C-alpha positions in Angstrom: 20.3 -27.5 -46.9 21.4 -25.7 -50.1 22.0 -22.1 -48.8 20.9 -20.5 -52.4 19.1 -21.0 -55.4 18.9 -18.9 -58.6 15.8 -19.0 -60.3 15.3 -17.2 -63.6 11.7 -15.8 -63.7 12.5 -14.1 -67.0 15.2 -13.9 -69.6 13.9 -10.5 -70.8 16.2 -7.5 -70.2 15.9 -4.2 -71.3 19.4 -3.3 -70.7 23.1 -3.8 -72.1 25.6 -4.1 -69.3 29.0 -4.3 -70.3 29.8 -7.5 -68.1 26.8 -9.4 -69.1 27.4 -12.1 -71.8 24.1 -11.5 -73.1 21.6 -14.0 -74.3 19.9 -14.8 -77.5 17.2 -17.2 -76.3 13.7 -16.8 -77.2 12.3 -14.0 -74.6 10.3 -16.1 -71.9 9.0 -15.6 -68.3 7.7 -18.5 -66.1 4.0 -18.4 -65.0 2.7 -18.3 -61.4 1.9 -22.0 -62.0 5.6 -22.7 -62.8 6.8 -20.8 -60.0 4.5 -22.3 -57.3 5.8 -25.8 -58.7 9.5 -24.9 -58.6 9.3 -23.5 -55.0 7.2 -26.5 -53.9 10.1 -28.9 -54.9 12.8 -26.5 -53.4 10.8 -26.0 -50.0 13.0 -27.2 -47.2 16.2 -27.7 -49.4 17.2 -23.9 -50.1 17.3 -20.8 -47.6 17.8 -17.9 -50.2 15.8 -17.5 -53.4 17.4 -15.4 -55.9 14.8 -14.3 -58.6 17.2 -13.5 -61.4 19.8 -14.9 -63.6 20.1 -13.4 -67.2 16.8 -11.5 -67.1 15.6 -8.3 -65.2 13.2 -9.3 -62.6 11.5 -6.3 -62.5 10.1 -6.7 -66.0 8.2 -9.6 -64.8 4.5 -8.5 -64.2 4.3 -11.1 -61.3 7.3 -10.1 -59.4 5.2 -9.0 -56.4 3.2 -12.5 -56.4 6.3 -14.2 -56.7 7.9 -12.6 -53.7 4.8 -13.1 -51.6 4.8 -16.7 -52.6 8.5 -17.0 -51.8 7.8 -15.6 -48.3 5.0 -18.0 -47.5 7.0 -20.8 -48.4 9.6 -19.6 -46.0 12.3 -18.6 -48.5 14.4 -15.5 -48.3 13.5 -13.9 -51.5 16.6 -11.7 -52.9 15.9 -9.6 -56.2 18.9 -8.3 -58.0 18.0 -5.8 -60.4 19.8 -2.7 -62.0 17.8 0.1 -60.2 14.6 -0.6 -58.3 11.7 1.4 -59.6 10.0 4.0 -57.3 6.5 3.0 -56.3 7.1 -1.0 -56.5 4.3 -1.5 -54.2 3.8 -2.9 -50.7 4.0 -6.5 -52.2 7.7 -6.0 -52.8 8.9 -4.6 -49.4 9.6 -8.0 -48.1 12.3 -8.9 -50.6 15.9 -7.7 -50.4 17.0 -5.6 -53.4 20.7 -5.9 -54.5 21.2 -3.3 -57.2 24.0 -4.6 -59.4 24.9 -2.5 -62.4 25.7 0.8 -63.9 25.6 -0.4 -67.4 24.6 1.6 -70.4 21.4 1.1 -72.2 
């Protein structure tokens, strides 16, 4: 079993952190159907599912749904974000948040 997997749910970011190499790719986010298919393939192979890479996961409108889907499939979802927003909702209470940046906008 692989301990962790990083799944980029969006490459959209509204920050400008000094340590980030930036991306010039077309802004994209995965759909719930894509997330479901990818997590089906990873089920039983991965323990921790990190829902970020180059983008800001809190900008994805379906993040609460993705966390719930990951929990249902027995992943331990990790959301790494600059600063979790207040009032993110009950759906995200099962996710582990790891704030990572004091970057500038």
